[in-house]
C-alpha positions in Angstrom: -0.1 0.1 -0.1 2.9 1.9 0.7 4.3 2.1 -2.7 0.9 3.1 -4.1 0.7 5.7 -2.0 4.1 7.1 -2.9 3.1 6.6 -6.8 -0.3 8.8 -6.0 1.7 11.6 -4.4 4.2 11.3 -7.1 1.4 11.7 -9.9 -0.4 14.3 -8.0 3.2 16.4 -7.6 3.7 16.0 -11.6 0.0 16.8 -12.4 0.7 19.8 -10.2 4.1 20.7 -12.0 2.2 19.7 -15.5 -0.5 22.3 -14.3 1.9 24.9 -13.5 4.1 24.5 -16.6 0.6 24.6 -18.5 -0.2 27.9 -16.7 3.4 29.4 -17.6 2.7 28.4 -21.1 -0.3 30.4 -21.4 1.1 33.3 -20.0 4.2 33.3 -22.4 1.6 32.7 -25.4 -0.3 35.6 -24.0 2.7 37.7 -23.8 3.9 36.4 -27.4 0.7 37.4 -28.9 1.0 40.9 -27.3 4.2 41.1 -28.9 2.8 40.2 -32.1 0.2 42.8 -31.9 2.6 45.3 -31.0 4.8 44.4 -34.1 1.8 44.6 -36.3 1.0 48.0 -35.0 4.9 49.2 -35.4 4.9 47.5 -38.9 1.8 49.8 -39.9 3.4 52.7 -38.2 6.6 52.1 -40.2 4.4 51.5 -43.7 2.5 54.7 -42.9 5.7 56.6 -41.8 7.5 55.4 -45.3 4.5 56.6 -47.0 4.6 60.2 -45.7 8.2 60.4 -46.4 7.7 59.4 -50.0 5.2 62.1 -50.5 7.6 64.5 -48.9 10.4 63.5 -50.8 8.3 63.5 -53.8 7.0 67.1 -52.9 10.4 68.2 -52.3 11.4 66.8 -56.1 8.5 68.7 -57.3 9.8 72.0 -55.7 13.4 71.3 -56.7 12.4 70.8 -60.3 10.0 74.1 -60.4 13.0 76.0 -58.9 15.4 74.3 -61.6 12.5 75.2 -64.5 12.1 78.6 -63.1 16.1 79.4 -63.2 16.1 77.8 -66.7 13.2 80.1 -67.5 15.0 83.0 -66.8 18.0 82.3 -68.4 15.9 81.3 -71.7 14.5 85.0 -71.3 18.0 86.8 -70.6 19.2 85.1 -74.1 16.4 85.8 -76.3 16.7 89.5 -75.0 20.4 89.5 -75.8 21.9 90.4 -78.9 22.5 87.2 -80.9 26.1 87.5 -81.1 26.7 88.5 -77.5 24.4 85.3 -76.1 26.6 83.1 -78.7 29.9 84.0 -77.2 28.5 83.2 -73.7 27.1 79.9 -75.1 30.4 79.1 -76.7 31.9 78.7 -73.1 28.7 77.3 -71.7 28.3 73.7 -70.6 26.6 71.8 -73.2 23.9 70.3 -71.0 23.0 73.8 -69.7 22.8 75.5 -73.3 20.7 72.4 -74.3 18.6 73.0 -71.6 18.1 76.7 -72.6 17.7 76.0 -76.3 15.5 73.1 -76.0 12.8 76.0 -74.4 13.9 79.0 -76.3 11.6 79.9 -79.6 13.2 78.3 -82.6 13.7 81.8 -84.0 15.9 83.2 -81.2 17.4 79.8 -80.8 18.5 79.6 -84.7 19.8 83.3 -84.4 22.0 82.6 -81.6 23.1 79.3 -83.0 24.3 80.9 -86.1 27.1 82.8 -84.2 28.1 79.9 -81.7 31.2 77.6 -82.9 30.1 75.5 -85.5 31.2 72.5 -83.8 29.5 73.3 -80.7 26.5 74.4 -82.5 26.4 70.9 -83.8 26.8 69.0 -80.3 23.9 71.1 -79.2 21.8 70.5 -82.4 22.5 66.8 -81.8 21.6 66.7 -77.9 18.5 68.7 -78.7 17.0 66.1 -81.2 17.9 63.1 -79.0 16.3 65.5 -75.8 12.9 65.5 -77.8 12.8 61.8 -78.6 
């Protein structure tokens, strides 16, 4: 009988240990669920922040592009208002990309007058760039 009593006590202790382990697992499960929920919230917040950042960057790029367009527009007006020979002297020393952007926005008649006085090699390069830019 003593052996049965010891086994019964042992089984009761093991059952108690199992119940305790089960309670701990349930607590861990709740903590994991809570952390997963927090991670979902963080993920959504990060996604929203990234979207907002993307909008801000897009807006900054638009502002930057608009400022660039205004500057180029002013240059176009300046060179179109100059005497063609004087404008051509400046264009001869100008970076090809800048010249291309100016002539791209300039009226054809003004551009033709200025280009006629530009160094022929540089005028050819500008013309080539204008053709490829418009494609």
